[in-house]
LOLUM-39191 format. One line per 5 residues: number of its first residue (from 1); their letters; for each residue x, y, z of C-alpha. Coordinates in Angstrom, 3 decimals. Last residue first. Layout:
N
NUM) a) X:Y:Z  ...
! end
This chain:
194
194) xxxxx) 27.113:-72.295:-15.723  29.098:-69.263:-14.311  29.483:-68.344:-10.630  28.529:-64.574:-9.647  25.407:-64.718:-9.970
189) xxxxx) 22.855:-62.169:-12.472  23.367:-63.898:-15.651  20.590:-62.053:-17.897  19.227:-63.321:-20.510  17.919:-61.349:-23.437
184) xxxxx) 14.689:-61.384:-24.812  14.524:-60.924:-28.307  12.313:-64.274:-29.023  9.568:-62.811:-26.827  9.436:-62.380:-23.001
179) xxxxx) 10.479:-58.621:-22.917  7.048:-57.356:-21.903  6.294:-59.947:-20.102  6.896:-57.377:-16.449  9.524:-59.071:-15.023
174) xxxxx) 11.479:-59.527:-18.644  10.741:-55.632:-19.162  11.995:-54.720:-15.425  14.972:-56.673:-16.359  15.698:-55.383:-19.904
169) xxxxx) 15.199:-51.623:-18.225  17.660:-52.779:-15.566  20.280:-53.641:-17.927  19.740:-50.591:-19.777  20.398:-48.234:-16.798
164) xxxxx) 23.615:-50.867:-15.387  25.025:-49.943:-19.216  25.846:-53.158:-21.123  29.548:-54.743:-21.604  27.946:-58.264:-20.634
159) xxxxx) 30.507:-58.692:-17.522  30.354:-55.042:-16.481  26.515:-55.202:-16.542  26.206:-58.047:-14.549  28.699:-56.583:-12.302
154) xxxxx) 26.778:-53.827:-11.557  23.412:-55.463:-11.112  24.870:-57.936:-8.578  26.151:-55.459:-6.479  22.804:-53.255:-6.844
149) xxxxx) 21.180:-56.306:-5.221  23.645:-56.857:-2.553  23.024:-53.268:-1.453  19.163:-53.575:-1.459  19.170:-57.051:0.686
144) xxxxx) 19.208:-60.634:-0.636  16.739:-63.123:-1.477  18.186:-64.032:-4.847  14.809:-63.253:-6.932  13.105:-60.802:-4.441
139) xxxxx) 16.348:-58.908:-4.113  17.184:-59.069:-7.869  13.334:-58.084:-8.716  13.227:-54.928:-6.479  16.946:-53.942:-7.506
134) xxxxx) 15.295:-54.047:-11.162  12.692:-51.485:-10.025  15.563:-49.380:-8.210  17.404:-49.042:-11.607  13.903:-47.780:-13.523
129) xxxxx) 13.501:-45.350:-10.919  16.829:-44.059:-10.715  16.901:-43.753:-14.903  15.804:-40.231:-14.354  18.172:-39.069:-11.732
124) xxxxx) 21.179:-40.669:-13.922  20.475:-38.602:-16.916  19.984:-35.385:-14.725  23.610:-35.995:-13.647  24.429:-36.410:-16.846
119) xxxxx) 23.149:-33.538:-17.935  24.610:-32.311:-14.971  27.949:-32.970:-16.150  27.261:-30.692:-18.622  26.336:-30.266:-22.317
114) xxxxx) 22.222:-30.305:-21.787  21.897:-29.381:-18.623  24.281:-26.288:-18.765  21.979:-24.925:-21.911  18.926:-25.546:-19.803
109) xxxxx) 20.497:-23.548:-16.463  21.305:-20.822:-19.237  17.832:-20.766:-20.133  16.581:-20.736:-16.299  18.658:-17.778:-16.055
104) xxxxx) 17.966:-15.910:-18.835  14.688:-16.497:-17.775  15.006:-15.509:-13.733  16.998:-12.645:-15.109  13.991:-11.063:-17.215
99) xxxxx) 11.855:-12.080:-13.944  14.270:-9.964:-11.976  13.918:-6.858:-14.570  10.374:-6.596:-14.361  10.344:-7.309:-10.637
94) xxxxx) 12.509:-4.377:-10.455  10.066:-2.328:-13.024  7.245:-3.089:-10.909  9.168:-1.780:-8.084  9.832:1.266:-9.444
89) xxxxx) 6.106:1.846:-10.831  5.276:1.706:-6.839  7.948:3.786:-5.660  6.617:6.266:-8.278  3.015:5.687:-7.249
84) xxxxx) 4.198:6.215:-3.624  6.427:9.713:-4.331  3.153:10.642:-5.818  1.017:10.133:-3.114  3.345:11.683:-0.696
79) xxxxx) 3.185:14.671:-2.941  -0.524:14.259:-3.312  -0.919:14.376:0.758  1.901:17.104:1.084  -0.414:19.597:-1.098
74) xxxxx) -3.644:18.137:0.692  -1.617:19.198:3.862  -0.574:22.617:2.532  -4.095:22.964:1.186  -5.397:22.514:5.004
69) xxxxx) -2.668:24.843:6.143  -4.172:27.759:4.080  -7.721:26.661:4.742  -6.673:26.657:8.445  -4.572:30.032:7.942
64) xxxxx) -7.865:31.443:5.540  -10.397:30.733:8.500  -8.197:32.403:11.123  -8.048:35.432:8.958  -11.795:35.440:8.518
59) xxxxx) -12.061:35.152:12.089  -10.170:37.944:12.963  -11.470:40.072:10.594  -14.928:39.724:12.035  -13.523:39.771:15.336
54) xxxxx) -12.550:43.523:14.484  -16.078:43.955:12.599  -17.804:43.088:16.016  -14.541:45.629:17.645  -15.938:48.540:14.996
49) xxxxx) -19.580:47.379:15.714  -19.238:48.175:18.919  -17.045:51.004:18.988  -20.184:52.559:16.768  -22.166:51.849:19.261
44) xxxxx) -20.470:53.152:21.676  -20.575:56.453:19.249  -23.978:56.585:18.745  -24.619:56.016:22.813  -21.960:58.885:23.460
39) xxxxx) -24.044:60.848:20.743  -27.077:59.787:22.322  -26.035:60.981:25.755  -24.635:64.157:23.704  -28.124:64.490:22.591
34) xxxxx) -30.127:63.881:26.101  -27.232:66.232:27.577  -28.093:69.081:24.747  -32.263:68.514:25.576  -31.601:68.882:29.406
29) xxxxx) -29.406:71.706:28.880  -32.351:73.173:26.560  -34.642:72.227:28.867  -32.603:73.976:32.151  -31.928:76.822:29.933
24) xxxxx) -35.698:77.469:29.033  -36.869:76.945:32.866  -34.088:79.592:33.484  -35.797:82.162:31.350  -39.157:80.871:32.727
19) xxxxx) -37.871:81.553:35.819  -36.292:84.691:35.221  -39.344:85.996:33.542  -41.352:85.015:36.453  -38.864:86.925:38.704
14) xxxxx) -38.825:90.084:36.536  -42.484:90.486:36.478  -44.843:89.501:34.082  -46.518:92.471:32.274  -50.617:92.864:32.551
9) xxxxx) -52.127:92.273:29.322  -52.452:96.102:27.575  -55.646:97.647:28.002  -57.578:97.287:24.930  -60.014:95.776:26.802
4) xxxx) -60.605:97.765:29.196  -61.071:100.587:26.705  -63.815:99.042:25.160  -65.446:99.281:28.295
! end
């Protein structure tokens, strides 16, 4: 009995051994295919990662280009502002020089007025209101028109050898009562002598 136990295990048939070897080969082949598939998938993931990196680089390059263009636009705007400031300063300088020229011209005009025929004209314009008042008084007293009243004033000025503006001042003063004192001057206006 004991010898039965010691008996060797039955030998597997060559077909079975071959089937097991084929099964091992098939499994090894499947494992190799699975490994190849894992490597292929890893390569695809690496390729996808590379593509993502390439696209990220493109996006970064586009962002850099946008930033560069924005910087160029900002620089151009700064240059335009600088030129506008220069133009404004030049305009202020032109205005300042124009003011200086205007002041100089005013000064020259004042000098001309004091020494020239323009000064005489200015004096006439200043005495015009009193002459007009005197004409009105003469028109009221004599019952004549403005041209005849001026002609009467002119002739009286010539006869009395008194400038017409001074004669007009005397007539207005006498009419308002300011010249009615003992120094009042009698002014003959009519052409016929008494």
